[in-house]
N, C-alpha and C positions, 0 to 999 in steps of 0.2 A: 505493498499500498505507499503509497506515493501521498506525503505531506504535502501542504499547499504552505508557501512561504508567506509572510505577509508584503512581500513586494509585487508576488505574482497577484495575491488580491487586489493589492493595488492597483496593476495593470487591468485586471479583471476589469473592476471600477470605473475605471479611465473610462475605458473603448466602451462600455454601459454608455455613460454620463455621454459621451461624444455622441453615440446615436441618439440618444435621447434628444440630443440637443438639433442633432440634424434635422430630427423629424417636427420638432417643434419647430422650426426656421422653414419650411416647409409648409404648415398649418397657418403660420402666422403671416407668409409672404400669399397665402389664397384668403387670408382673411382681411389682410389691408387690401386685395387688388378687388375681391367683392363689394370694399366700403368705400373703396374709390367709384367702382361701377355705380353704386346707390345713391352716392354725391353727385355725380355728375352724368347724367342718363342724356342729355342732349348730346355731350360730347361724344362718348359711346353709340348713342343711337345714329349719329350723321356718321361715325367714323366708319363703321361696317359698311361692308359692299354685300351683303346677303339679307338686307331690308328693305330692298327695293321694292317690294309689294307694300310694306308697311306705311313707306316714305308717299308712295300712290296714294293710298286709304289715306293718309293725311292730308295731301294738297287737296283731296276731293270735298273731305268735309270739309276744309276751307274755306272752298271755292263754294261750296254749298251753303256753308253759313252768311257768306258776305252777299250772297246771292238773295237769299231769304230776308235779310237785314235792308238789302236795297228797295226790293219789292214791298214790303212790308212798312220801310219808311214815306214820310210826304214826298220826299224827293221825285221818285217813279212812279208812285198814284195819282199823280198829274198827268203821265201821258201816258199812262194803261188805257182810258177810255179813246184818246182820238186815235189811238195805232189800233184797238178794235174796230173804231167806226173804217178808216183807210182798209184793215185790211178785209173786212166784210163788205164794204165795197167793192171790194178788187175780186172778191171770191166771188159776188152776184154778180158782177160783168161777165169772169171768166164760163162762170156756168150758164149765162145766157146766148154765149156766142153758140 
């Protein structure tokens, strides 16, 4: 039976602590990366290439909200009635021919 000296026990303990430190460093790096992604979602959102569908949906939503606001606003509501009259007259003339 081999006796374990204090130096060998110390070396094993150092190796164990080095492995534990490496594992904790990887975990810490992943936590920091996740925190950075969480704190800065727009930079990570626009920095990726695989989110083109989401970008398209975002632009489409912005256009829809803007157009709905303009149509509900008095700015365009003034022009709706004359446009309807013009289109109605044009359609009536087209159908009569």
